[in-house]
N, C-alpha and C positions, 0 to 999 in steps of 0.2 A: 430440357424441360423436366423439372422435379416431379417425381411420381412416388409418393410415400403413403404408407399406412402406419400411423403412430398410435399404438394401442396401449391402454393402461395396463392390461394383463393378458396373459396367454390362456388362462383357464378361469371360467366362472364356476361358482359353487354348484356342484351337482353335474357339471358337464365335463366332457373330455377335452384334452389339450387342443386348443385353437378351434374347437367345435363351433362356437358362436360366430367366428369370423370366416369360416370356410366359404360361404357364398360370396363374400366380399373378396376373399383372396383368389378365388377361381377367376374372377374378372381381372383382378389386379395383376396376376401373373399369367394372364391368358396367352401371351406370346413367349412364354418361357417353358422350356422342357426341363431344365435343370436349375435348381436354386442353390446358391452357396450359403451355407449356414455358418454363422460365427458363434462358436460355443465357448467363448472366452470368459463368460461371466460367472460360471459355476465354480465355487471355491472348494468343493469336496462333496463326497457322498455319491457322486455320479461322474463317470469318466466322459471325456469329450465324445468318444464313440457311442456310449450309451445315450448321451444327450442327443446326439445326431439321430440315433435310431428312433427316439421318441418323436422327433420332428418329422422324420421320414414316414412314420406310421400315420401321422396326421395328414401330411401332404399327399400320401398315396391315395387318399379318398378323393382328391381332385386330379389324380394322375400326373403328379409331379415327382421328379427325382430330386433328392437332397444329397449334397456332398458337403462334408464338414471342412471348413477352412483349414483346420489343423492337419489335414491329410496332404496338403500341397507343400512341395519343397519351396515354392515361391508364392507365398500368400498374397503379396502385392499384385503380382501378375494375375492371380486367380480372381481377385476382386475387380481389377481393372477390366477384365474381359468377361465378367459374369453376366449371365442373362437376367438374373434376379438375385437379391440378397436378403437374408433374414438374420437379424441379431436378436437372440433370445435373452431372457431374464436371468437374474442371479444377483450378483453384487456389482454395483456400478464402479466402485473403486478398483476392483479387480479387472473388470472389463476395460476400463480406460487405460489402466496400466499395461495390459496385454496388447491393446491396440497400438500404444506408443512403442512398446518394446519390440513388437513385430514390424514396426515402421509402416503401418497401414492406415493410421488415422487420416492422413491427408489423401491417401489413395481412395479410401472409402468416401470421403467428402467429395472428391472429384467425380467418382462414379455416380453418386447421387445427383450432383449438379448436372451431369451429362444425361440424366434421364433413366438410369438403371432403376427398375422397380425395386423399392426397398420396403421391408416390413420390420418394425421394431416393436417389441413388447417389453414392458417394465424397464429393466436396465437398458435394453436396446432402444427404448423410447427416450430415456433420459439423455442419451448421447446425441440425439437429434437437435437438442437445444444449444444455446450459446455456451453454456457451461454445465457441469454436472453437480453444481453446488446445492441444488434443491432436491437431491435424492434423499430417500428415507434410509439408505443403507448405512451400515457401520463402516468406518474407515479402517478396514482390515489390512490394507496395504496403501502405500503412499504413491500415487501416480505422478509422473513427471510434470503434469499440468492438469488443471481442472478444465481447461478449454476443450470443448468437444466439437461436433460437426458443424454447428451453426446452420443446419438445414432449415430451421425455422427461427424467426427473430425474437425468440423468448426462451425461457426455461420451462421444463416440465416438472410436475410433481405427480407421477403416476400413483395409483392406489390411493388417491386423495380420500380422506375420511372426514366426515363431519363430526363435531362433538356429540357424544352420546349423553343426553340429559339424565339418563338413568344410571350412568356409570359413577362409581365413587373414585375413579382415577383422577388424581390431582396434578398430573404431569402436563407438559406442554401439548397443545393441540397442533395439528398440521398448520392451521392458520397462524398460530403463534410463531411457529418455526419459520414460516415464510416471511412473516413480518420482521423477524430477527435478521433474515437474509437481506431484507430491504433497508435495514438500518445502515448497511454498508454498501449496498449494490442497487443500481437503478434498473436492472433487467426485469421486464415483466415476467410473471410466473403463471402458468396455467395448471390448476388443480384438476386432474383428470380422474373422474370416478370410474369404478369397476364397470366394465361393459361398454365404455365409451372409447371412441377412437377419433383420430384426425385423418381426414383425407386431404392430402397435399397434392395439388396439381399446379405446378409453377408457382404463381403468386397467390393462388386461392388456397386457403387453409380452412376446411369446412369441418365443424364439429358433427360427428355422427353418433348414432345410438339413440336411446330414449331418455337419457338423463342430461341435466344441465352440467356445465363445468364451471369452475370458479376461477375468475380472472383477477389477479393481484397486481397492482402497480404501486410504486413507491409513493408514500404520503397521500394515498387515496383509498377510499373504501372499496372493499372487494365487490365484484359484480358477478351476477349469475348469467352465464351465456347459455342460450337455448340451442337445442339441436338445429342444425343447418345454418348456424351463424358462421359467417366468413370472418375469421380472425386475421386473415391476410390483408393485402391491399385491395 
């Protein structure tokens, strides 16, 4: 039974890391003493140990221990036997590359399918979709494949931003970029605004938070989905 929290971001403006999600995560990881953290998405400026320490500081508030996946000699075995898993944000191209290079993409997919509680934020949310092709990140490295976990039957666009009518910026909006994706692909895309998350329980995919999310499908007008909408079956 799938059991995921897929969040747009780890940190809201003015808040601490994961602060807004902690009540949800306390319930989500209720049966876990230790959570395996996947620190593969950060390209620089912070080491995997430092990234894991940041996550541990947040999870200590709900009495959970965090261990970085990078510390295991056999990362595949660590994920396959994990009580709970969290994949953090950073660069999705790097994250996907590292997951394939360490031969754990399929292992992670199987763990999720078998019911291991999973949390993703930002890049860690991008990979729960069918492919990573609707990320906002720069292609700083070329992954072996754009195919990701397929834990939900659509793609994600975390940090979704609406056009600012006061801005003089004339570049592409997020909506424009998603429409460009749909010129060549028929995978639906969910634009997930900051502070919103998905709660996935098997086939139910419920939009949580106080904001609407934007649902894009090929050759159709975008639709606003309200909180508590079931996007699944």
